[in-house]
N, C-alpha and C positions, 0 to 999 in steps of 0.2 A: 263695646257691646253692652247694651243695657241688661241688667240683671232682671229676670222676669219673676218678680215677687208675686204678681197678681195672676198666677196660674198654679195648679196644684203640684207641679213637678218640682222635686227638690232632691238634693243630695244630703244625707244625714251622716255626720261624722262623729264617731264615738271617741272623744278625746281620752276617756279613761282606758280604752283599749290601747291607744297609742302609748299612754304612760305605762301600762302594764308590759307591753312589748319592750319598751325601753328599760324598765326595771329588770326584766329577765336578761336583757343583753348586758347591762351593767354588772349584774351578778355573774354572768357567764364570762365576762372579761374583766375581772377584778384587777385593779392596778393600771388600767388603761383609761385615758380620757376618751369619752364617746362624743363625737360630733355627729349631729343628725343632718341628713340631706333634706332640705326643704325647697330644692329647685323645682322648676315647672309647677309653680303654685302648690308646693308641698305634694307633688305627685297627684295633683288634682284635688287634694283634700283641703287646701287653703293654707298658704305658707305662714301667715302671721299667727292664726290661732294654733296651728300645729307647733310652731316654734315656741310660742309662749308656754304651751302645755309641756313640751319636751324639756325646756329649760327649768320649769318648775319641778320636774321629775328627776332632775339630775344630769341632763345633758350639759357638757362643758362648752359647746360651741355649735355653730351652724355651717353647713356647706351649701353654696349656691352655684349656678352655672353662668349667670350673667351679673354684671355690676348693678344693673337696674333692680334685680331681685334683692341684692344686698341693700340698696338704697331704700327700697320699700320697707325692709325690716327695721332699718335705723329710724326712718321717719315715723314708724309706729312705736318708737320708744324702746326698742330692743338694743341693749348695750353689750351683749355677749360677743365673744370673738366670732368673726365671720370669715370663712375661707372661700375665695372665688376659685372654682376648679376649672373654669374656662379661661382661655388666654385673653389678656386685656389689651385693647388697642393702646398705642402710645399716647394718643390724644386724650385718653381718659385717666392717665396716671395721677394727675392732680386730684381728680374726683375720688379715686380709690383711696388716696391718702386722706382727703378731707373726711370721708366716711369711715375711716379706720378699718379698711378691708384688706386682709392678707390675700396675696395674689399668687397664682401658679405661673411659673416662668419656664420656658422651654428652650431658651437659647442665650448665650452670652451676648450676642449682638443686641438683643432686646434690653438687657440690663445696661449696657453701655449707652444706648440711646435714651433710656428712661432716666438715667442718673441726673442729668441737668434739670429735669422737671420736678425732682423731689426736694422738698424743703426740710423735712424732719427725718422720719424713719419709716420706710415702707416695709412691711413684713412680707417676706418672700418664702415660697415653698417651691423647691425645684422639682419639676415633673420629669420622671424617668420613663422612657418608652422601652419596656423590657419585652415587648412583643404584641402589644395592643395595636400598634401602628397608627395611633391617633395623635397625641401630642407628647413632647418630651425629648430630653437628651437621650442619645443612644450609646455613646462611647464614654468609657471611664475617664479618659484624659480630658474630654470636654466638660464633664461634670466637675472635675477637680479645678479646672481653669475658672469655671463659674464660681465655685466656692471661694477660691483665692480672691477673686474680684469682689465678691460680696463682703469678705472679711476686711478688705482694704478700703472700702468706701463706707464712711459713717452714716450715709443716708439710707443704707440698707440694714434691715434686721433679718438675718438668715434664720428663719423660724422653723422651716420644715423641709423634708424631702420625702417623695412618695412615688409609688407606681400604682398601676391599675391592672388587675388580672382579667383576661378575656374569657377564661374557661373555668372560673372558680365554682360555677354552678353545675359542672358536669361530673359524671362518675369517673371518667377517665382523667386521671390527674397528671398525665405525662407533660402536657404543655404548661399546666400551672407550675409544676416543679421546675421546668425550664426557666420560666419567668422569675420564679422565686430565687433560683440560683443566680441568675443574672443580676438581680437587685442586690443580693448579698455580696456578690463580687464587687459591685460598685461601691457599696458601703465600706467594704474592707479596704479599698484603695484610697479612701478619703482621709485627709489629715484632721478633719474637724466634722463632728456631727451636730446638727441643730437640736433645738428643744424637742421637736416632733419628728419621728420617723413613722410613716404609716403606709400600710399596704392593704389593710382589712376593710373591704366593703362588706355588704350584708352576706354575700355568698362565702367569702373567705372566713369571716368570723363564725359562720355556722358550721363549716366543714373542713377548715384548715387551721393551721397555726401560723397566723400572719406575723410578719416582722414588725417590730416597733412598739410604740407606746400610745398609739391613738387609733381609734376606729372611726371610719366613715360609714355610719349606719343609715342605709337608704330604704330600699323597698320593704325590708322586714319590719321596719318601724311601723309600717301601715298594716302589718299583719298578713303579708303576702310572701309566699315561698319563692325565693329568687329562681329556683330551678323549675318552677311550674309543678309538675307531678313527678319529676325524675328522681329526686332525692328527698328523704325524710328529714325534717328539721330536727335539730338537737334539743330544742325546747319549744313549748307551745307558742303559736302565733295567733293573735286575735285580729281578724279583719275589722277594719275601722269604718269602712264605707258601705252605706246602703243607698240605693236609688229608688225613689218611690214617686208615684203619680196617682191619678184617679181616672175612672171612666167618665168622660165628658159627654158621650152620647152612646146609647145602646139602641139598636134597631134590628128588626127582623128583615132579612134580605132573601128574596125569592131565589129559587134554583136558576142557575145559568147567568147570574149577574157578575160582572167584573168588579174587582176590588183594587183600588189604587192605580197609580200611573202605569201605563203600558198593559193593563189588564193581565197582569202576570198571575193572578189568582182568579178563578171562576168558581163560584159556589156550586158544589156538586149536588146540593140539595138545599132546601130552605134552612138558613142558618142565622143564629144571633151573632151580630158583629158589634164589637165595641171599639170606640175611638179613644186613644190616649194622647195627651198633648206633649209629645216629645218626638224629636226627629234628628236628622243628620246635622242640622245647624247646632244642635246641642251636643254633638259628638256621638250620638247613637246612630251608627252608620247604616247605609242602605243594605249592606250585606247581612243585616240581622233578620231579613225576611226568612221565614222558616224556623227561626228560633222560637223562644217562648217567654212568657212572663207569668207571674203568679197572681191569681185572683181567687180570693176565698180559699187559699191553699191548693188550688188546682192549676196545673200547667195549661196555659192557653197559647196556642200558636199565633205568631205574627203572620198575618196573611196579606198579600199584596206588598208592593214595595214600600219601604219606609220613606215617608215624605220629609220635606225640610223641617216641618214643625209638628207633625202628627204621625201616628201609625195606627193600624187597625189590627184587631185580634179576633179570633174565633172563640166565642163563649160557649160553654156547655148548655146554657139555658139563659133565660132573661135574668139579668142581674141589674140591680138598681144603679142608676147613674150616681156618681160620687163615691162609689166603692173603691177602696184602695187597690192600686196595682203596684206590685213589687217587681222591679226590673233587676235589681241586685239586692240580695239579702233574704231574710226569712219572712214567711207569711203562713201562719197557721200550721206550723210544723214542716212545711216544705221550704226549700232553699234554692236560690240561684247564686252561684259564686262567680267572681270575676274570672277565675280560671276556666270555668265552663264557657264563658263568652269568648275568652281568648282562644280556646281550643276550637270553637265553632268558626271563628274568623281566621284561624290558622296564623295566629300571632301570639304575642305575650301580653300578660295582664298590665305590664308597664304602659304599653301603648294604649290599651283600652282606657285606663283612668286618665292618662294625659290628654286624651281626645275630648273629655267632657268640658264643654265650653263655659265661659263666665256667665252665660245666659241662665244657667241653672243655679238657683240660690243654694248656698251651703248653710245647713242648720247644725249647730254643735251641741252635743250632749255632754 
């Protein structure tokens, strides 16, 4: 998808905010290595610029979800440790080794099949499924067998062991404690522990005492509360992303006229309608009809269905074409947050930012 530099819509990323969030986390978790998650294009913020800014501010490594995300970082000159959190196809083992990527492993069978493909030393982090139901070993005896195999084969570097909590962002800690205990029980039964033991994602590091000596710092790096509005964060988070555009046309529309596909909005009286060049192809979805944007510090409702490339808003009066429109962020004292959009869409802010397509240029402060 081509990046649309020749229109006024853009995402603005404040790298200083990202670095400040990281600095607060490093201070909060002294003595632990902080790896930052830059998967999904840095949660929509831009993986490479975010990675470079985070590493400059003290991050010890990076986490990705796919091997290609790791390759992109390496090809942009990033030499820091990279951990692949998704499972690697056997066909890509040599590529992971070539690009010096540590990989998550969920079965002894995978290790045995991968062994002949490895020439030097592939870094391994054993994934433990303590109740997420996603990837990982479940039984202590299976984990011990995998550890024994790793230690017996020189082509493996047993670097880490980890789990992922499914309810760390909830006030009820019952299930978190159950997962936490399961992981501790597995660790207790092991004859050897690797360099890294890690359970702390953003939510765990904010509200719990995670096990181990490494943190996987994800959504909080970008200044967003993992729980939405449910729990208060233990230190300030600075949102790093703004989304801005401009009015490309402003017109007076007579009473009784339909706006947008399907005529889902009909002007109840003569109104000023503004058009903004962003739509669902950019990840600003159709369900945003009825929400609002900011123009000159005023909330302006999105009227009619959001189109693929444009949307229409109701203006309080005639406003000059070219005037800034804020879809996320601050505008003359007023603000729209990602959490407000997530609440409106009945989803989470993770999904909202990951939907923003490559068509929107990213500008870095």
